[in-house]
C-alpha positions, 0 to 999 in steps of 0.5 A: 487328258493325261498328257495335258496334266503331265505336261502342266505338271512338269512345266509347273514344276520346271518355272522355279528351277529354270528361272532362278538364273534371271538377271536382277536388273532388266532393261525395260521394254522399248515402249517403256514398260518396266520388267516385272521384278519377281514374277517367277514367284507369281502363282499359275493361272493355266498352261498351254502347249503350242504344237504348231511351234513345239512350245510350252507356256506357263501363264502366271498372274500377280495377286490381282490377276490370280484373285480375278482368275479364281473368281471368274471375274476376267472379262474384263480383268481388273485394272492392276492385273498382270498376266505373264507367259513363260514360254520354252521349246518342248522336249521329250522325257527320255524315260517316257517319251510320251510326256513333255517338259521345258527345254530351252528358254524362248521368252517371258512376255506380259500383259499390264491391265490399265483401261485408261492408260492403255485404251488405245491398245485394248486396256492392256500394256504389252512387253516381251523379253527374250532368252534367258537373258531377257533381252527386251523385244520390239520397238516402241510399236510393240504393243500394236503387234501384240494387239493384231495377234490378240484380235481374235479374242478382243470379246475375251478382254484380248486374252487367250488364256482360260484360267484352268479349273481347280477343286474348291478350297477346303478349310 
């Protein structure tokens, strides 16, 4: 648990410092989905670590996604919610080798909830941009690759992420 918390804190603190250099104009995904400008300032929904490919991930949400995550209204997520996953290769902190930190930026990927518009792909539009230069990934059928990967969680509205529990807000 301590390692998870340490990883989460290190990753969250690194989001703003690593993403500051993102290009102001990024081409749309090959399937026509526009790059979500300003996502670097969205709030955190959860963090994850993938030891199978040595990556750390921060899952961010736009205001609609954050409201749904905080209220537990995520199955289904509401139309207009956008989930962003920012991914880095992980590395050890030299002064504390048991802790991990983000290293090389891998990609940013997004799920755009619109049940009617994206009915053929589980109610979600899917897009990914690779590297710090945010090169659009895939071809016009990129969503099919995403749906195939997310099929194990179709009963969770196609979303792997479970919002991180937080203590209640105090007045």
